[in-house]
N, CA, C and O atoms as a Maestro MAE file, in Angstrom:
{
 s_m_m2io_version
 :::
 2.0.0
}

f_m_ct {
 s_m_title
 :::
 protein
 m_atom[348] {
  # First column is atom index #
  i_m_mmod_type
  r_m_x_coord
  r_m_y_coord
  r_m_z_coord
  i_m_residue_number
  s_m_chain_name
  s_m_pdb_residue_name
  s_m_pdb_atom_name
  i_m_atomic_number
  :::
  1 25 89.475 96.937 123.833 1 A "MET " " N  " 7
  2 3 90.879 97.251 123.862 1 A "MET " " CA " 6
  3 2 90.856 95.560 123.130 1 A "MET " " C  " 6
  4 15 90.066 94.653 123.392 1 A "MET " " O  " 8
  5 25 91.884 95.555 122.262 2 A "SER " " N  " 7
  6 3 92.181 93.995 121.806 2 A "SER " " CA " 6
  7 2 93.422 93.486 122.608 2 A "SER " " C  " 6
  8 15 94.178 94.271 123.181 2 A "SER " " O  " 8
  9 25 93.598 92.090 122.619 3 A "ASP " " N  " 7
  10 3 94.515 91.778 123.583 3 A "ASP " " CA " 6
  11 2 95.598 90.798 122.514 3 A "ASP " " C  " 6
  12 15 95.257 90.293 121.444 3 A "ASP " " O  " 8
  13 25 97.069 90.710 123.210 4 A "ILE " " N  " 7
  14 3 97.890 89.842 122.468 4 A "ILE " " CA " 6
  15 2 97.888 89.050 121.434 4 A "ILE " " C  " 6
  16 15 98.731 88.993 120.539 4 A "ILE " " O  " 8
  17 25 96.284 88.024 121.649 5 A "ARG " " N  " 7
  18 3 96.520 86.816 121.065 5 A "ARG " " CA " 6
  19 2 95.576 87.523 119.526 5 A "ARG " " C  " 6
  20 15 95.552 86.924 118.450 5 A "ARG " " O  " 8
  21 25 95.063 88.510 119.707 6 A "GLU " " N  " 7
  22 3 94.121 89.360 118.379 6 A "GLU " " CA " 6
  23 2 94.908 89.588 117.993 6 A "GLU " " C  " 6
  24 15 94.661 89.680 116.791 6 A "GLU " " O  " 8
  25 25 96.453 89.909 118.251 7 A "VAL " " N  " 7
  26 3 97.245 90.954 117.629 7 A "VAL " " CA " 6
  27 2 98.122 90.305 116.699 7 A "VAL " " C  " 6
  28 15 98.514 90.767 115.627 7 A "VAL " " O  " 8
  29 25 98.509 88.721 117.422 8 A "ASN " " N  " 7
  30 3 99.104 88.186 116.651 8 A "ASN " " CA " 6
  31 2 98.599 87.389 115.261 8 A "ASN " " C  " 6
  32 15 99.100 87.087 114.177 8 A "ASN " " O  " 8
  33 25 97.740 87.283 115.713 9 A "TYR " " N  " 7
  34 3 96.371 86.591 114.933 9 A "TYR " " CA " 6
  35 2 96.347 87.472 113.838 9 A "TYR " " C  " 6
  36 15 96.641 86.853 112.815 9 A "TYR " " O  " 8
  37 25 96.140 88.549 113.648 10 A "THR " " N  " 7
  38 3 95.690 90.015 112.745 10 A "THR " " CA " 6
  39 2 97.114 89.971 112.526 10 A "THR " " C  " 6
  40 15 96.951 90.852 111.681 10 A "THR " " O  " 8
  41 25 98.571 89.736 112.489 11 A "VAL " " N  " 7
  42 3 99.546 90.021 112.047 11 A "VAL " " CA " 6
  43 2 100.362 88.859 111.329 11 A "VAL " " C  " 6
  44 15 101.029 88.958 110.299 11 A "VAL " " O  " 8
  45 25 100.183 87.917 111.990 12 A "GLY " " N  " 7
  46 3 100.299 86.793 111.226 12 A "GLY " " CA " 6
  47 2 99.475 86.262 109.583 12 A "GLY " " C  " 6
  48 15 100.062 85.867 108.575 12 A "GLY " " O  " 8
  49 25 97.846 86.445 109.801 13 A "GLU " " N  " 7
  50 3 97.478 86.503 108.621 13 A "GLU " " CA " 6
  51 2 97.731 87.350 107.678 13 A "GLU " " C  " 6
  52 15 97.727 87.028 106.490 13 A "GLU " " O  " 8
  53 25 98.023 88.735 108.183 14 A "PHE " " N  " 7
  54 3 98.548 89.770 107.214 14 A "PHE " " CA " 6
  55 2 99.872 89.734 106.222 14 A "PHE " " C  " 6
  56 15 99.939 90.230 105.097 14 A "PHE " " O  " 8
  57 25 100.955 88.984 106.965 15 A "LEU " " N  " 7
  58 3 102.442 88.800 106.475 15 A "LEU " " CA " 6
  59 2 101.690 87.483 105.891 15 A "LEU " " C  " 6
  60 15 102.158 87.285 104.770 15 A "LEU " " O  " 8
  61 25 101.200 86.993 106.048 16 A "LYS " " N  " 7
  62 3 100.714 85.678 105.373 16 A "LYS " " CA " 6
  63 2 100.301 85.924 103.856 16 A "LYS " " C  " 6
  64 15 100.998 85.501 102.934 16 A "LYS " " O  " 8
  65 25 99.324 86.513 103.689 17 A "SER " " N  " 7
  66 3 99.091 87.353 102.901 17 A "SER " " CA " 6
  67 2 99.344 88.116 101.867 17 A "SER " " C  " 6
  68 15 99.015 87.884 100.703 17 A "SER " " O  " 8
  69 25 100.276 89.577 102.510 18 A "VAL " " N  " 7
  70 3 100.860 90.088 101.538 18 A "VAL " " CA " 6
  71 2 102.217 89.881 101.103 18 A "VAL " " C  " 6
  72 15 102.701 90.468 100.136 18 A "VAL " " O  " 8
  73 25 102.813 89.068 101.797 19 A "LEU " " N  " 7
  74 3 104.059 87.978 101.731 19 A "LEU " " CA " 6
  75 2 104.230 87.221 100.946 19 A "LEU " " C  " 6
  76 15 105.139 87.323 100.123 19 A "LEU " " O  " 8
  77 25 103.151 85.965 101.002 20 A "ASN " " N  " 7
  78 3 102.923 84.790 100.302 20 A "ASN " " CA " 6
  79 2 103.469 83.532 101.173 20 A "ASN " " C  " 6
  80 15 103.591 82.347 100.866 20 A "ASN " " O  " 8
  81 25 103.811 84.383 102.627 21 A "ALA " " N  " 7
  82 3 104.802 83.207 103.115 21 A "ALA " " CA " 6
  83 2 103.482 82.446 103.731 21 A "ALA " " C  " 6
  84 15 102.327 82.859 103.835 21 A "ALA " " O  " 8
  85 25 104.155 80.998 104.156 22 A "LYS " " N  " 7
  86 3 103.812 79.488 104.485 22 A "LYS " " CA " 6
  87 2 103.631 79.452 106.446 22 A "LYS " " C  " 6
  88 15 102.838 78.801 107.126 22 A "LYS " " O  " 8
  89 25 104.810 80.514 106.914 23 A "GLU " " N  " 7
  90 3 104.278 80.211 108.230 23 A "GLU " " CA " 6
  91 2 105.459 81.583 108.702 23 A "GLU " " C  " 6
  92 15 106.532 81.736 108.119 23 A "GLU " " O  " 8
  93 25 104.884 82.649 110.072 24 A "VAL " " N  " 7
  94 3 104.886 83.413 110.658 24 A "VAL " " CA " 6
  95 2 104.822 82.926 111.752 24 A "VAL " " C  " 6
  96 15 104.121 82.027 112.217 24 A "VAL " " O  " 8
  97 25 105.878 83.795 112.314 25 A "LYS " " N  " 7
  98 3 106.486 83.298 113.983 25 A "LYS " " CA " 6
  99 2 105.985 84.946 114.563 25 A "LYS " " C  " 6
  100 15 106.336 85.748 113.698 25 A "LYS " " O  " 8
  101 25 105.731 85.209 114.992 26 A "ILE " " N  " 7
  102 3 105.640 86.571 116.204 26 A "ILE " " CA " 6
  103 2 106.566 86.176 117.058 26 A "ILE " " C  " 6
  104 15 106.827 85.057 117.499 26 A "ILE " " O  " 8
  105 25 107.307 87.810 117.353 27 A "ILE " " N  " 7
  106 3 108.816 87.197 117.911 27 A "ILE " " CA " 6
  107 2 108.743 88.687 119.345 27 A "ILE " " C  " 6
  108 15 109.504 89.008 120.259 27 A "ILE " " O  " 8
  109 25 107.544 89.162 118.887 28 A "LYS " " N  " 7
  110 3 107.909 90.649 120.118 28 A "LYS " " CA " 6
  111 2 106.424 91.178 119.331 28 A "LYS " " C  " 6
  112 15 105.839 91.228 118.248 28 A "LYS " " O  " 8
  113 25 106.318 91.575 121.029 29 A "VAL " " N  " 7
  114 3 104.309 92.515 120.811 29 A "VAL " " CA " 6
  115 2 104.869 93.175 121.588 29 A "VAL " " C  " 6
  116 15 105.493 92.739 122.556 29 A "VAL " " O  " 8
  117 25 104.709 94.517 121.234 30 A "ILE " " N  " 7
  118 3 104.786 95.871 122.920 30 A "ILE " " CA " 6
  119 2 103.612 96.556 122.168 30 A "ILE " " C  " 6
  120 15 103.267 96.688 120.994 30 A "ILE " " O  " 8
  121 25 103.043 97.026 123.701 31 A "GLN " " N  " 7
  122 3 101.935 97.740 123.631 31 A "GLN " " CA " 6
  123 2 101.671 99.061 123.859 31 A "GLN " " C  " 6
  124 15 101.595 99.420 125.034 31 A "GLN " " O  " 8
  125 25 101.466 100.106 122.715 32 A "LYS " " N  " 7
  126 3 102.186 101.550 123.024 32 A "LYS " " CA " 6
  127 2 100.802 102.115 123.541 32 A "LYS " " C  " 6
  128 15 99.926 101.438 124.080 32 A "LYS " " O  " 8
  129 25 100.744 103.873 123.209 33 A "SER " " N  " 7
  130 3 99.939 104.608 123.258 33 A "SER " " CA " 6
  131 2 99.499 104.230 121.834 33 A "SER " " C  " 6
  132 15 100.195 103.928 120.864 33 A "SER " " O  " 8
  133 25 97.673 104.358 122.006 34 A "GLY " " N  " 7
  134 3 97.322 104.163 120.539 34 A "GLY " " CA " 6
  135 2 97.534 103.069 119.358 34 A "GLY " " C  " 6
  136 15 97.206 103.308 118.196 34 A "GLY " " O  " 8
  137 25 98.050 101.987 119.726 35 A "GLY " " N  " 7
  138 3 98.023 100.593 119.198 35 A "GLY " " CA " 6
  139 2 99.112 99.635 119.900 35 A "GLY " " C  " 6
  140 15 99.247 99.365 121.093 35 A "GLY " " O  " 8
  141 25 99.790 99.241 118.859 36 A "TRP " " N  " 7
  142 3 100.938 97.928 119.008 36 A "TRP " " CA " 6
  143 2 102.234 98.002 117.706 36 A "TRP " " C  " 6
  144 15 102.237 98.637 116.651 36 A "TRP " " O  " 8
  145 25 102.996 97.320 118.144 37 A "GLU " " N  " 7
  146 3 104.242 97.513 117.556 37 A "GLU " " CA " 6
  147 2 104.963 95.829 117.714 37 A "GLU " " C  " 6
  148 15 105.465 95.297 118.704 37 A "GLU " " O  " 8
  149 25 104.829 95.468 116.757 38 A "THR " " N  " 7
  150 3 104.728 93.740 116.536 38 A "THR " " CA " 6
  151 2 106.271 93.670 115.816 38 A "THR " " C  " 6
  152 15 106.710 94.667 115.243 38 A "THR " " O  " 8
  153 25 106.980 92.527 115.887 39 A "GLU " " N  " 7
  154 3 108.037 91.809 115.143 39 A "GLU " " CA " 6
  155 2 107.642 90.477 114.811 39 A "GLU " " C  " 6
  156 15 107.126 89.676 115.589 39 A "GLU " " O  " 8
  157 25 107.965 90.256 113.393 40 A "ALA " " N  " 7
  158 3 107.854 88.506 112.819 40 A "ALA " " CA " 6
  159 2 108.940 88.114 112.136 40 A "ALA " " C  " 6
  160 15 109.677 88.835 111.464 40 A "ALA " " O  " 8
  161 25 109.040 86.780 112.349 41 A "GLU " " N  " 7
  162 3 109.790 86.607 111.390 41 A "GLU " " CA " 6
  163 2 109.187 85.261 110.416 41 A "GLU " " C  " 6
  164 15 108.439 84.295 110.562 41 A "GLU " " O  " 8
  165 25 109.804 85.717 109.637 42 A "VAL " " N  " 7
  166 3 109.440 84.843 108.394 42 A "VAL " " CA " 6
  167 2 110.170 84.481 107.562 42 A "VAL " " C  " 6
  168 15 111.075 85.281 107.324 42 A "VAL " " O  " 8
  169 25 110.167 83.083 106.673 43 A "TYR " " N  " 7
  170 3 110.750 82.507 106.004 43 A "TYR " " CA " 6
  171 2 110.473 82.364 104.547 43 A "TYR " " C  " 6
  172 15 109.912 81.298 104.293 43 A "TYR " " O  " 8
  173 25 110.639 82.915 103.801 44 A "GLU " " N  " 7
  174 3 110.736 83.320 102.456 44 A "GLU " " CA " 6
  175 2 111.755 82.393 101.486 44 A "GLU " " C  " 6
  176 15 112.901 82.024 101.737 44 A "GLU " " O  " 8
  177 25 110.982 82.162 100.358 45 A "GLU " " N  " 7
  178 3 112.609 81.507 98.981 45 A "GLU " " CA " 6
  179 2 113.174 82.398 99.112 45 A "GLU " " C  " 6
  180 15 112.717 83.534 99.235 45 A "GLU " " O  " 8
  181 25 114.286 82.072 99.115 46 A "SER " " N  " 7
  182 3 115.714 82.689 98.836 46 A "SER " " CA " 6
  183 2 115.712 84.013 97.354 46 A "SER " " C  " 6
  184 15 115.845 83.660 96.182 46 A "SER " " O  " 8
  185 25 115.581 85.088 97.670 47 A "SER " " N  " 7
  186 3 115.464 86.126 95.916 47 A "SER " " CA " 6
  187 2 116.629 85.658 95.329 47 A "SER " " C  " 6
  188 15 116.723 85.867 94.119 47 A "SER " " O  " 8
  189 25 117.658 85.003 95.949 48 A "PHE " " N  " 7
  190 3 118.570 85.181 95.226 48 A "PHE " " CA " 6
  191 2 118.667 83.765 94.200 48 A "PHE " " C  " 6
  192 15 118.832 83.792 92.980 48 A "PHE " " O  " 8
  193 25 118.537 82.735 94.926 49 A "ILE " " N  " 7
  194 3 118.043 81.519 94.420 49 A "ILE " " CA " 6
  195 2 117.130 81.443 93.272 49 A "ILE " " C  " 6
  196 15 117.449 80.820 92.260 49 A "ILE " " O  " 8
  197 25 115.561 82.294 93.435 50 A "LYS " " N  " 7
  198 3 115.088 82.379 92.552 50 A "LYS " " CA " 6
  199 2 115.238 83.618 91.478 50 A "LYS " " C  " 6
  200 15 114.415 83.775 90.575 50 A "LYS " " O  " 8
  201 25 116.160 84.319 91.632 51 A "ALA " " N  " 7
  202 3 116.571 84.697 90.365 51 A "ALA " " CA " 6
  203 2 117.645 84.356 89.428 51 A "ALA " " C  " 6
  204 15 117.952 84.840 88.339 51 A "ALA " " O  " 8
  205 25 118.157 83.365 90.149 52 A "LEU " " N  " 7
  206 3 118.990 82.870 89.034 52 A "LEU " " CA " 6
  207 2 118.158 81.678 88.540 52 A "LEU " " C  " 6
  208 15 118.653 81.094 87.576 52 A "LEU " " O  " 8
  209 25 116.723 81.087 89.113 53 A "GLY " " N  " 7
  210 3 116.173 80.411 88.377 53 A "GLY " " CA " 6
  211 2 116.340 79.042 88.457 53 A "GLY " " C  " 6
  212 15 115.902 78.177 87.698 53 A "GLY " " O  " 8
  213 25 117.072 78.921 89.530 54 A "LEU " " N  " 7
  214 3 117.423 77.264 90.390 54 A "LEU " " CA " 6
  215 2 116.157 76.586 90.718 54 A "LEU " " C  " 6
  216 15 115.131 77.231 90.504 54 A "LEU " " O  " 8
  217 25 116.064 75.529 91.147 55 A "PRO " " N  " 7
  218 3 114.963 74.952 91.488 55 A "PRO " " CA " 6
  219 2 115.402 74.425 92.964 55 A "PRO " " C  " 6
  220 15 116.040 73.372 92.937 55 A "PRO " " O  " 8
  221 25 115.174 74.959 94.185 56 A "THR " " N  " 7
  222 3 115.300 74.713 95.232 56 A "THR " " CA " 6
  223 2 114.737 75.125 96.331 56 A "THR " " C  " 6
  224 15 113.985 76.093 96.219 56 A "THR " " O  " 8
  225 25 114.934 74.514 97.698 57 A "ARG " " N  " 7
  226 3 113.848 75.195 98.788 57 A "ARG " " CA " 6
  227 2 114.923 75.545 99.998 57 A "ARG " " C  " 6
  228 15 114.968 75.157 101.165 57 A "ARG " " O  " 8
  229 25 115.867 76.542 99.151 58 A "VAL " " N  " 7
  230 3 116.890 77.099 100.065 58 A "VAL " " CA " 6
  231 2 115.860 78.736 100.444 58 A "VAL " " C  " 6
  232 15 115.643 79.691 99.698 58 A "VAL " " O  " 8
  233 25 115.397 78.483 101.951 59 A "MET " " N  " 7
  234 3 114.678 80.014 102.663 59 A "MET " " CA " 6
  235 2 115.690 80.829 103.547 59 A "MET " " C  " 6
  236 15 116.502 80.526 104.422 59 A "MET " " O  " 8
  237 25 115.267 82.067 102.903 60 A "ASP " " N  " 7
  238 3 115.764 83.322 103.779 60 A "ASP " " CA " 6
  239 2 114.964 83.835 105.267 60 A "ASP " " C  " 6
  240 15 113.899 84.370 105.575 60 A "ASP " " O  " 8
  241 25 115.672 83.534 105.660 61 A "ARG " " N  " 7
  242 3 115.014 84.141 107.536 61 A "ARG " " CA " 6
  243 2 114.978 85.663 107.354 61 A "ARG " " C  " 6
  244 15 116.031 86.291 107.243 61 A "ARG " " O  " 8
  245 25 114.013 86.146 107.328 62 A "ASN " " N  " 7
  246 3 113.575 87.782 107.662 62 A "ASN " " CA " 6
  247 2 112.607 87.911 108.349 62 A "ASN " " C  " 6
  248 15 111.524 87.328 108.396 62 A "ASN " " O  " 8
  249 25 113.473 89.486 109.415 63 A "LEU " " N  " 7
  250 3 112.485 90.017 110.217 63 A "LEU " " CA " 6
  251 2 111.614 91.190 109.561 63 A "LEU " " C  " 6
  252 15 112.026 91.893 108.637 63 A "LEU " " O  " 8
  253 25 110.237 91.318 110.217 64 A "TYR " " N  " 7
  254 3 109.786 92.403 109.446 64 A "TYR " " CA " 6
  255 2 109.166 92.904 111.138 64 A "TYR " " C  " 6
  256 15 109.138 92.105 112.074 64 A "TYR " " O  " 8
  257 25 108.697 94.394 111.255 65 A "THR " " N  " 7
  258 3 108.376 95.231 111.940 65 A "THR " " CA " 6
  259 2 106.552 96.107 111.270 65 A "THR " " C  " 6
  260 15 106.132 96.799 110.342 65 A "THR " " O  " 8
  261 25 106.141 95.527 112.348 66 A "VAL " " N  " 7
  262 3 104.637 95.414 111.860 66 A "VAL " " CA " 6
  263 2 103.554 96.433 113.188 66 A "VAL " " C  " 6
  264 15 103.288 95.932 114.280 66 A "VAL " " O  " 8
  265 25 102.991 98.103 112.715 67 A "VAL " " N  " 7
  266 3 102.357 98.386 113.153 67 A "VAL " " CA " 6
  267 2 101.292 98.529 113.340 67 A "VAL " " C  " 6
  268 15 100.657 98.292 112.312 67 A "VAL " " O  " 8
  269 25 100.368 98.956 114.569 68 A "LEU " " N  " 7
  270 3 98.997 98.168 114.093 68 A "LEU " " CA " 6
  271 2 98.530 99.351 114.972 68 A "LEU " " C  " 6
  272 15 99.348 99.943 115.675 68 A "LEU " " O  " 8
  273 25 97.089 99.742 114.940 69 A "ASP " " N  " 7
  274 3 96.368 101.019 115.703 69 A "ASP " " CA " 6
  275 2 95.552 100.249 116.568 69 A "ASP " " C  " 6
  276 15 95.358 99.040 116.433 69 A "ASP " " O  " 8
  277 25 94.961 101.140 117.673 70 A "GLN " " N  " 7
  278 3 93.995 100.458 118.401 70 A "GLN " " CA " 6
  279 2 92.976 99.295 118.180 70 A "GLN " " C  " 6
  280 15 92.711 98.438 119.023 70 A "GLN " " O  " 8
  281 25 92.543 99.368 117.163 71 A "ASN " " N  " 7
  282 3 91.535 98.821 116.645 71 A "ASN " " CA " 6
  283 2 92.426 97.511 115.443 71 A "ASN " " C  " 6
  284 15 91.557 96.853 114.872 71 A "ASN " " O  " 8
  285 25 93.346 97.237 115.174 72 A "LEU " " N  " 7
  286 3 94.234 96.368 114.616 72 A "LEU " " CA " 6
  287 2 94.339 96.645 113.555 72 A "LEU " " C  " 6
  288 15 94.670 95.678 112.868 72 A "LEU " " O  " 8
  289 25 94.166 97.923 112.797 73 A "GLY " " N  " 7
  290 3 94.357 98.446 111.336 73 A "GLY " " CA " 6
  291 2 95.686 98.076 111.387 73 A "GLY " " C  " 6
  292 15 96.080 97.956 112.547 73 A "GLY " " O  " 8
  293 25 96.491 97.859 110.566 74 A "ILE " " N  " 7
  294 3 97.493 98.120 109.841 74 A "ILE " " CA " 6
  295 2 98.220 99.101 109.627 74 A "ILE " " C  " 6
  296 15 98.324 99.352 108.426 74 A "ILE " " O  " 8
  297 25 99.037 100.087 110.621 75 A "GLU " " N  " 7
  298 3 99.746 101.170 109.608 75 A "GLU " " CA " 6
  299 2 100.462 101.126 109.194 75 A "GLU " " C  " 6
  300 15 100.411 101.896 108.235 75 A "GLU " " O  " 8
  301 25 101.547 100.520 109.261 76 A "SER " " N  " 7
  302 3 102.493 100.262 108.259 76 A "SER " " CA " 6
  303 2 103.484 98.511 108.851 76 A "SER " " C  " 6
  304 15 103.330 97.818 109.856 76 A "SER " " O  " 8
  305 25 104.452 98.376 107.639 77 A "TYR " " N  " 7
  306 3 105.204 97.146 107.872 77 A "TYR " " CA " 6
  307 2 106.527 97.143 107.101 77 A "TYR " " C  " 6
  308 15 106.805 97.268 105.909 77 A "TYR " " O  " 8
  309 25 107.154 96.977 108.079 78 A "ALA " " N  " 7
  310 3 108.416 97.116 106.690 78 A "ALA " " CA " 6
  311 2 109.626 96.011 107.114 78 A "ALA " " C  " 6
  312 15 110.023 95.996 108.279 78 A "ALA " " O  " 8
  313 25 110.132 95.182 106.208 79 A "ARG " " N  " 7
  314 3 111.759 94.580 106.347 79 A "ARG " " CA " 6
  315 2 112.543 95.099 107.290 79 A "ARG " " C  " 6
  316 15 112.647 96.317 107.432 79 A "ARG " " O  " 8
  317 25 113.085 94.359 107.924 80 A "LYS " " N  " 7
  318 3 114.528 95.044 109.012 80 A "LYS " " CA " 6
  319 2 115.720 94.370 107.934 80 A "LYS " " C  " 6
  320 15 115.732 93.458 107.108 80 A "LYS " " O  " 8
  321 25 116.445 95.117 108.319 81 A "GLU " " N  " 7
  322 3 117.493 95.080 107.110 81 A "GLU " " CA " 6
  323 2 118.481 94.198 107.460 81 A "GLU " " C  " 6
  324 15 118.860 93.560 106.478 81 A "GLU " " O  " 8
  325 25 119.082 93.895 108.544 82 A "ARG " " N  " 7
  326 3 119.888 92.047 108.565 82 A "ARG " " CA " 6
  327 2 119.393 91.579 110.167 82 A "ARG " " C  " 6
  328 15 119.489 92.144 111.257 82 A "ARG " " O  " 8
  329 25 119.010 90.697 109.875 83 A "VAL " " N  " 7
  330 3 118.875 89.617 110.994 83 A "VAL " " CA " 6
  331 2 119.996 89.839 111.341 83 A "VAL " " C  " 6
  332 15 120.928 89.992 110.551 83 A "VAL " " O  " 8
  333 25 120.097 89.897 112.696 84 A "GLU " " N  " 7
  334 3 121.689 89.279 113.654 84 A "GLU " " CA " 6
  335 2 121.812 88.232 113.798 84 A "GLU " " C  " 6
  336 15 120.698 87.986 114.260 84 A "GLU " " O  " 8
  337 25 122.539 86.888 113.771 85 A "GLN " " N  " 7
  338 3 122.930 86.216 113.564 85 A "GLN " " CA " 6
  339 2 123.288 85.991 115.224 85 A "GLN " " C  " 6
  340 15 124.100 86.636 115.887 85 A "GLN " " O  " 8
  341 25 122.039 84.377 115.870 86 A "GLU " " N  " 7
  342 3 122.453 84.654 117.799 86 A "GLU " " CA " 6
  343 2 123.612 83.399 117.967 86 A "GLU " " C  " 6
  344 15 123.674 82.439 117.199 86 A "GLU " " O  " 8
  345 25 124.292 83.566 118.853 87 A "GLU " " N  " 7
  346 3 125.890 83.005 119.000 87 A "GLU " " CA " 6
  347 2 125.397 81.872 120.199 87 A "GLU " " C  " 6
  348 15 126.225 81.120 120.715 87 A "GLU " " O  " 8
  :::
 }
 m_bond[347] {
  # First column is bond index #
  i_m_from
  i_m_to
  i_m_order
  :::
  1 1 2 1
  2 2 3 1
  3 3 4 2
  4 3 5 1
  5 5 6 1
  6 6 7 1
  7 7 8 2
  8 7 9 1
  9 9 10 1
  10 10 11 1
  11 11 12 2
  12 11 13 1
  13 13 14 1
  14 14 15 1
  15 15 16 2
  16 15 17 1
  17 17 18 1
  18 18 19 1
  19 19 20 2
  20 19 21 1
  21 21 22 1
  22 22 23 1
  23 23 24 2
  24 23 25 1
  25 25 26 1
  26 26 27 1
  27 27 28 2
  28 27 29 1
  29 29 30 1
  30 30 31 1
  31 31 32 2
  32 31 33 1
  33 33 34 1
  34 34 35 1
  35 35 36 2
  36 35 37 1
  37 37 38 1
  38 38 39 1
  39 39 40 2
  40 39 41 1
  41 41 42 1
  42 42 43 1
  43 43 44 2
  44 43 45 1
  45 45 46 1
  46 46 47 1
  47 47 48 2
  48 47 49 1
  49 49 50 1
  50 50 51 1
  51 51 52 2
  52 51 53 1
  53 53 54 1
  54 54 55 1
  55 55 56 2
  56 55 57 1
  57 57 58 1
  58 58 59 1
  59 59 60 2
  60 59 61 1
  61 61 62 1
  62 62 63 1
  63 63 64 2
  64 63 65 1
  65 65 66 1
  66 66 67 1
  67 67 68 2
  68 67 69 1
  69 69 70 1
  70 70 71 1
  71 71 72 2
  72 71 73 1
  73 73 74 1
  74 74 75 1
  75 75 76 2
  76 75 77 1
  77 77 78 1
  78 78 79 1
  79 79 80 2
  80 79 81 1
  81 81 82 1
  82 82 83 1
  83 83 84 2
  84 83 85 1
  85 85 86 1
  86 86 87 1
  87 87 88 2
  88 87 89 1
  89 89 90 1
  90 90 91 1
  91 91 92 2
  92 91 93 1
  93 93 94 1
  94 94 95 1
  95 95 96 2
  96 95 97 1
  97 97 98 1
  98 98 99 1
  99 99 100 2
  100 99 101 1
  101 101 102 1
  102 102 103 1
  103 103 104 2
  104 103 105 1
  105 105 106 1
  106 106 107 1
  107 107 108 2
  108 107 109 1
  109 109 110 1
  110 110 111 1
  111 111 112 2
  112 111 113 1
  113 113 114 1
  114 114 115 1
  115 115 116 2
  116 115 117 1
  117 117 118 1
  118 118 119 1
  119 119 120 2
  120 119 121 1
  121 121 122 1
  122 122 123 1
  123 123 124 2
  124 123 125 1
  125 125 126 1
  126 126 127 1
  127 127 128 2
  128 127 129 1
  129 129 130 1
  130 130 131 1
  131 131 132 2
  132 131 133 1
  133 133 134 1
  134 134 135 1
  135 135 136 2
  136 135 137 1
  137 137 138 1
  138 138 139 1
  139 139 140 2
  140 139 141 1
  141 141 142 1
  142 142 143 1
  143 143 144 2
  144 143 145 1
  145 145 146 1
  146 146 147 1
  147 147 148 2
  148 147 149 1
  149 149 150 1
  150 150 151 1
  151 151 152 2
  152 151 153 1
  153 153 154 1
  154 154 155 1
  155 155 156 2
  156 155 157 1
  157 157 158 1
  158 158 159 1
  159 159 160 2
  160 159 161 1
  161 161 162 1
  162 162 163 1
  163 163 164 2
  164 163 165 1
  165 165 166 1
  166 166 167 1
  167 167 168 2
  168 167 169 1
  169 169 170 1
  170 170 171 1
  171 171 172 2
  172 171 173 1
  173 173 174 1
  174 174 175 1
  175 175 176 2
  176 175 177 1
  177 177 178 1
  178 178 179 1
  179 179 180 2
  180 179 181 1
  181 181 182 1
  182 182 183 1
  183 183 184 2
  184 183 185 1
  185 185 186 1
  186 186 187 1
  187 187 188 2
  188 187 189 1
  189 189 190 1
  190 190 191 1
  191 191 192 2
  192 191 193 1
  193 193 194 1
  194 194 195 1
  195 195 196 2
  196 195 197 1
  197 197 198 1
  198 198 199 1
  199 199 200 2
  200 199 201 1
  201 201 202 1
  202 202 203 1
  203 203 204 2
  204 203 205 1
  205 205 206 1
  206 206 207 1
  207 207 208 2
  208 207 209 1
  209 209 210 1
  210 210 211 1
  211 211 212 2
  212 211 213 1
  213 213 214 1
  214 214 215 1
  215 215 216 2
  216 215 217 1
  217 217 218 1
  218 218 219 1
  219 219 220 2
  220 219 221 1
  221 221 222 1
  222 222 223 1
  223 223 224 2
  224 223 225 1
  225 225 226 1
  226 226 227 1
  227 227 228 2
  228 227 229 1
  229 229 230 1
  230 230 231 1
  231 231 232 2
  232 231 233 1
  233 233 234 1
  234 234 235 1
  235 235 236 2
  236 235 237 1
  237 237 238 1
  238 238 239 1
  239 239 240 2
  240 239 241 1
  241 241 242 1
  242 242 243 1
  243 243 244 2
  244 243 245 1
  245 245 246 1
  246 246 247 1
  247 247 248 2
  248 247 249 1
  249 249 250 1
  250 250 251 1
  251 251 252 2
  252 251 253 1
  253 253 254 1
  254 254 255 1
  255 255 256 2
  256 255 257 1
  257 257 258 1
  258 258 259 1
  259 259 260 2
  260 259 261 1
  261 261 262 1
  262 262 263 1
  263 263 264 2
  264 263 265 1
  265 265 266 1
  266 266 267 1
  267 267 268 2
  268 267 269 1
  269 269 270 1
  270 270 271 1
  271 271 272 2
  272 271 273 1
  273 273 274 1
  274 274 275 1
  275 275 276 2
  276 275 277 1
  277 277 278 1
  278 278 279 1
  279 279 280 2
  280 279 281 1
  281 281 282 1
  282 282 283 1
  283 283 284 2
  284 283 285 1
  285 285 286 1
  286 286 287 1
  287 287 288 2
  288 287 289 1
  289 289 290 1
  290 290 291 1
  291 291 292 2
  292 291 293 1
  293 293 294 1
  294 294 295 1
  295 295 296 2
  296 295 297 1
  297 297 298 1
  298 298 299 1
  299 299 300 2
  300 299 301 1
  301 301 302 1
  302 302 303 1
  303 303 304 2
  304 303 305 1
  305 305 306 1
  306 306 307 1
  307 307 308 2
  308 307 309 1
  309 309 310 1
  310 310 311 1
  311 311 312 2
  312 311 313 1
  313 313 314 1
  314 314 315 1
  315 315 316 2
  316 315 317 1
  317 317 318 1
  318 318 319 1
  319 319 320 2
  320 319 321 1
  321 321 322 1
  322 322 323 1
  323 323 324 2
  324 323 325 1
  325 325 326 1
  326 326 327 1
  327 327 328 2
  328 327 329 1
  329 329 330 1
  330 330 331 1
  331 331 332 2
  332 331 333 1
  333 333 334 1
  334 334 335 1
  335 335 336 2
  336 335 337 1
  337 337 338 1
  338 338 339 1
  339 339 340 2
  340 339 341 1
  341 341 342 1
  342 342 343 1
  343 343 344 2
  344 343 345 1
  345 345 346 1
  346 346 347 1
  347 347 348 2
  :::
 }
}
């Protein structure tokens, strides 16, 4: 059975490679029967600014859910619709 450190590393490396992200912060890890469910915070180039062709370093904060099996194989990943603002 894998431990949380291995899960964090696997998810971080996966999202960096798939999203071409420089930094990934794992903010939630839950062990479920048969695997793991994680949530990660990723800062990506603003797709809106990029579409306009403007040179800027504006980053969007996006949250992703990643589900892994017990052998740390990625089963699914998805961007969450909204990032709720913290007050």
